[in-house]
N, C-alpha and C positions, 0 to 999 in steps of 0.2 A: 520850706513850707511843710516839712514833714511833721505830722502830729495832729491832734484834735483841736487844739487852740487855733493854729493856723487856718484850719480847714472850716472853721466857723466864723472867722473875723476878716476875711477877705471880701470886701463888697463887690457885687456885680459879677461874681464868678461863680458858676455852677460846679462845684467841687464834686457833685456826684457823678458827673459824665467825663470820660477821659477826653484830652486834647492832644493832637499830634505834636504840638509845640512842647507841651509839657513832658510828653513821653520821650521825645528826642533829648531832652535836657536830662531825663533820668538815664538814658542810654550813655550819654556822655559824662555821667557822674556829677551832675549838678544837684541842687538842693530845692528847685523851684518846681515841685511836683506833689500831687496829693495821692491818697489811697487809690483812687479809682485809675489814675495814670499809671501807678506801679502795678496794680493788679492786672491791667490789660496788657502792659508791656512784658510782664513776667509770662503771661500765657504765650505770647508770641516767642520770647526767648527760650521757653522750654523745648522747643523743636529747632529753633535757630540760635544755637549758642553763640554763633559768631555776629550776632546783631550789633553788639557793642563794638566789635572791630569794625564792622561796616560803617557804623555811624562815625567813629573817629576818622576813618579814611575818607569819608566824604566831606567831613569838617576841614581836613587837611587840603583836600581839592580846592575848597572854596577859597582858601588862603593863596594857594598858588595861582588860581585864575585871577584873583584880584591883582596880585602882583604882576602878573603878565600885562594886564589891561592897563595898569598904571604906568608901569616901567617901559613896556615895549610898545603898547599900542597908543599912549597918550590920553587914555580916558580920564576925565576929572569930574565925571556925574555918574551916580549910581542909583538905580530903583531896584530895591531888594525886596520881593514880594514872598511872603511866608517867611519872614525874618526868623522866627523862633525866638527863644529866650536869649538875652545877652550872655555870652559865655567868652572864652578867649578868642583872639584873633577875629574879632568882629569886622565887617566890611570896612567901616570908617576907620578903624584903627590900623588895619593894614594899609589901606589907601592913604590916609593922611600922614602916616608915618613916611611914605615915599613922596607925597605931594600934598603939603598941608592945606591947600586951598580947595581940595576935592569936596563936593557937595553929595550928600547921600540922603535919600528918603527910603526909610523902612516902613513896611506894610505887613500887618498881620491881622487876623480875625479872632485873636484870643485877648481879652481884656488885660489879662495878666502880663502878656508881651508887652502891651502899650504901656503899662504902669512901670514895668522895670526899664524899658527903653528910655522912657522920659527921665528916669532918675539916673541911669547909668550910662547911657551912649552919648556922652558930651563930646562935642565937636571941638577941633582945634580952633583957635581964635581966627585963623584965616579962612577956615572952610565953614560948612553949614550941614547940620543934620535935622532931620524932621521924621516925625513918626506918627503913622495915621492907622486908625482902625478901618481896615478894608479887606475884601474878600476877592481873591483871585477869580472867582466864578462871576464877578461883575465887573468886568474890567473897564466898562465905560465910566462908572462911578469912581472907580479908583483913579483912573487917568484925569478925571475932571476935578478931582479934590483940590481946593485952593492951596494947600500945602505943597502938593505935588507940582503945581504951576508956579508957585512962588519960590521954590528952592531950585528947580531944575529948569534949565533953558532948552527948550525942545528944537531950537534952532542949531544947537550942537550936539555931538555924539553923546549918548547916553548908554550905559552898560545896564542891561535887563538881567538881574539875577533871579533865577527860578530853580533854586538848589534845594532838592528833597522835597518838592512840593508836587510835581505833576502826577506822581503816583496816587495822589489823593484826588485826582479829577478823573473819574472814569468816563468811559466813552459815552454814557448816556447823557453826561453834562455838556457834550459837544466841545471837548478841549481844543479841537482845531480851530473852532470859531473864536475861543479866547485867545489863542496864540496869534491868529491873524489880527484880531483888534489891537493887540499889544504890539506887534511887530510893526503893523501900518502906522502906528502913532510915532515911531521913532525915526529920526532923520537918518539918511544914509551915513554909513561910517560908525553907527552905533554896533553895540555887541550884545549877544545873549550867551549867558552861561547857565546851563541847566544839567541836573542830574536826577537820575531815576533808578528805583530799585527793580532788579530783574531775577527771573527764576531760571534763567538759561544755564547757570553754572551749578545750581542746587536747587533741584526741582521740588524739594520738600521744605527746607527750612523757611524761605521767604515767603512761599504761599501759605504755610501754616501761620505765619506772622500777619499776613494780610487777612486771613480768615478770622483771626482774633481781633484786628480793628474792625472788620465788618460786624462780627458779632457784637461788638460794643457800639454799633451805630456810626462807625466811622468809615466813609468810603475809601477803598483802596483797590487798585488794579496794577498788576505787574505787567510790564512789556518786555519784549526782547529787543536786542539792539536795532534792528531794522524799524520796528514799530516806533521806538523812541526817537530814532533819527528822523523819521518821517513827520512825527507830530512836532518836534521841537525846531528841526533845523532845516526843513524843506524850503528850498530857495535861497538858502544863506550860504555864506562862504566858510566852510569849517576851518578852523585853525589846527594844523598839525599837533598831535596825531589823530584828530578827528575824534569820532565817537569811541571811547575806550572805557575800561574799567577805571573807576577815580582814582585808584592807586597807580595806575599806570600814565596818567596824564600829566606829562612832564615832572616825573619824579625827582626828588632831591636826595642826593646821597647814594651810596652804594651798597648799603645795607640790606638785609632781606626783607622782602615784602610780603604780605599775606597771599594766600592763594586765591584764585578767581572765585571758588566756592565760599571763602571767607568774606570777600567783598561784595560779591553779588549786586554791585551798584555801578551804573553807567554815569559817565559825564561828557561834556564837551563844551567847546567855546566856539562861537561863530560870528562872523562879521556880517552886517546887513550891507549888501552891495549898493553901489551907486556913487 
């Protein structure tokens, strides 16, 4: 969607303001972004050149986590909040490749994501996918959406995906309340997958990127490992290796991996006990 024509012909989208989903698409080398997204992203990348590496590592973590949940934990339902724009190895593609009957609901607050999801995220015949326009900051409305209740059976375990979204929920929005609402709605045996940017391994680059987001009107807050673990996984049973850099969560292959400073992104998977 690069170019002036695209930026004036997409209905219902304010192209003058950047959006995290479109910026993430830019980091991953996609094409679904506008000038405001690219400009804000480049301001962050100016001091955090490893930002693209971090985004790729986070995306790879998502794929490994989904494969674990389907192949080892037996999960057949996913609620992916903060979906982002469709790219490679989307949740339903990874999950339904292993178990075609898997059901997935995607949720995001960018109209462009919704439009692309409806066009591109097609389910296997045996499974289901649905896509809703919803905001993590209003979990009650999200959970009560008819599509969520139609596709997902809340009497059976569900995997809640909060990948690369919690750092857009600063403390003044009361993220602990949001997490409690979501976790309390899930049955025992469900799982949470979450990831979060940190400044612990590079105190300059990620924080500079966060300032660029905030300057553009986008909330952003870095958290260290303990803060992230407390926010996302308090009271849950972490799956080994626990909260770690996304590049170190059950990595595949024996090749070299990026340094902690290049990644600067924590991730984890946990089971809801009971």
